[in-house]
Each structure stands twice: as C-alpha cells, then as structure tokens.
C-alpha positions in Angstrom: 83.2 62.0 73.0 84.0 60.9 69.5 81.6 60.8 66.6 81.5 57.7 64.6 83.3 58.1 61.3 81.2 58.2 58.3 82.3 55.7 55.7 84.1 57.3 52.8 82.3 57.0 49.6 84.4 56.2 46.6 84.9 59.0 44.2 82.6 58.6 41.2 82.2 60.4 37.9 78.8 60.3 36.4 79.4 60.0 32.6 75.7 59.9 31.5 75.6 63.7 30.9 78.9 63.5 29.1 77.6 60.8 26.8 74.5 62.9 26.1 76.7 65.8 25.1 78.9 63.6 22.9 75.9 62.2 21.1 74.5 65.7 20.6 77.8 66.8 19.0 77.9 63.7 16.9 74.4 64.3 15.6 75.2 68.0 14.8 78.3 67.0 12.8 76.5 64.3 10.9 73.6 66.6 10.0 75.9 69.4 9.0 78.1 67.2 6.7 75.0 65.9 5.0 74.0 69.4 4.0 77.5 70.0 2.6 77.0 67.5 -0.3 77.2 69.2 -3.5 74.5 68.8 -6.0 74.4 71.3 -8.9 71.8 69.6 -11.0 68.7 67.5 -10.9 69.1 63.8 -10.3 69.7 61.9 -13.5 71.3 58.5 -14.5 74.6 59.6 -15.9 76.3 57.6 -18.6 79.6 56.0 -17.7 83.1 56.7 -19.2 86.5 55.3 -18.3 88.3 58.4 -19.5 86.3 61.0 -17.5 88.3 63.8 -15.8 87.3 66.2 -13.0 86.6 69.8 -14.0 88.3 72.3 -11.7 85.7 75.1 -11.6 84.2 76.7 -8.5 80.6 77.0 -9.6 79.8 75.9 -13.1 76.6 76.6 -14.9 74.7 73.3 -14.9 72.3 72.3 -17.7 70.4 69.1 -16.8 68.5 67.0 -19.3 66.3 64.4 -17.5 65.2 61.1 -18.9 62.1 62.6 -20.5 64.1 65.3 -22.3 63.1 68.2 -20.0 65.8 70.9 -19.6 66.8 72.7 -16.4 69.4 75.4 -15.9 70.8 75.4 -12.4 67.7 73.4 -11.2 65.2 75.8 -12.9 63.1 74.4 -15.7 63.8 76.1 -19.1 63.1 75.8 -22.8 65.7 75.1 -25.4 64.9 78.5 -27.1 65.6 80.4 -23.8 68.8 78.4 -22.9 71.3 80.5 -24.9 70.1 83.9 -23.5 69.9 82.5 -19.9 73.4 81.2 -20.1 74.6 84.6 -21.4 73.0 86.2 -18.4 75.1 83.9 -16.1 78.3 85.0 -17.8 79.1 88.5 -16.6 81.9 90.8 -17.8 82.8 88.5 -20.7 84.2 86.0 -18.3 84.8 82.4 -19.2 82.8 79.8 -17.4 82.2 76.1 -17.7 78.8 75.0 -18.7 78.3 71.5 -17.5 75.8 69.3 -19.3 74.2 66.5 -17.1 72.3 64.4 -19.5 70.4 61.2 -18.4 71.7 58.2 -20.4 68.2 57.6 -21.7 68.1 61.0 -23.5 68.3 60.8 -27.3 71.5 61.9 -28.9 69.7 64.7 -30.9 68.5 66.4 -27.7 72.0 66.5 -26.2 73.5 67.8 -29.5 70.8 70.5 -29.6 71.8 71.6 -26.1 75.5 71.5 -26.9 74.9 73.6 -30.0 73.1 76.2 -28.0 75.9 76.3 -25.4 78.6 76.6 -28.0 77.0 79.7 -29.5 77.5 81.5 -26.2 80.7 83.5 -26.2 82.9 82.6 -23.2 81.2 79.4 -22.4 83.4 76.3 -22.1 81.5 73.1 -22.6 81.8 70.0 -20.4 79.7 66.8 -20.2 79.3 65.1 -16.8 79.6 61.3 -16.7 80.1 58.6 -14.0 83.5 57.3 -13.6 83.7 53.6 -14.5 86.2 51.6 -12.4 88.1 48.8 -14.1 
C-alpha cells in the first residue's frame, strides 16, 4: 500500500525579519552619525567671507559672542574680565593653541575687538575668526 504523496511546497524565504534588522541597523547608523556633528560653540549667525580658510586644529578653544553680546568660552558663560585667565588655563605647558572667535554678525565691532585684545594678550594663543563660506 502506497501513501499518497504530499504536494511539495515551494521553498520560501521569509524576508520580514531581515527587513526589520536592516531598518534597525539603518536607524542605529543614522542616530550615531547625528551625534558625530561637531559643534564647538553656541549657535550664532556667522558673518560671511569669500576668502575664509579652514583651520587645521584638533580642538581649538572657542570663544562665542552671541547676538546680545554675551560671551561663552567652550559653551560656558564667562565675563570679559575672566576671559584672559580662563584661556591661559586652557593652554598648558606653554603650548600654542588656536583660539577661535565665533561672533554673531549682529555684535558690535567694539565687542569683538575687546575679545580679540584679551585673546592676543595670552601667550601662545593664535587668534582665528570663524565665518561662513560664501559661494560665488
């Protein structure tokens, strides 16, 4: 006596779990790259310049002047009188380091010059001003 043959079911690959894994990986990579964006200072509207150049420095000391004229050193609020001593603390072993000034375009010229003067009095500090690159 012969048993009736069971019909062969075609071979199938269920891709729904694979799609879930791919989307989970994609979400992980998107979230991790968003955290890699580099922001050294507070958000300001930078003035534009066509002749701007990139500064090749690993971690510059960043002085931010917001639109109201408030100062921040590496995202921490500071007074102009304390700026020079705080920058000197950042420079250890008489090393040279770039001090990057991020000034909002609405800040008065006198405020920026005052910050530049304080930075230039710090031995070993190289001064740089951040701008937006204007495309022609």
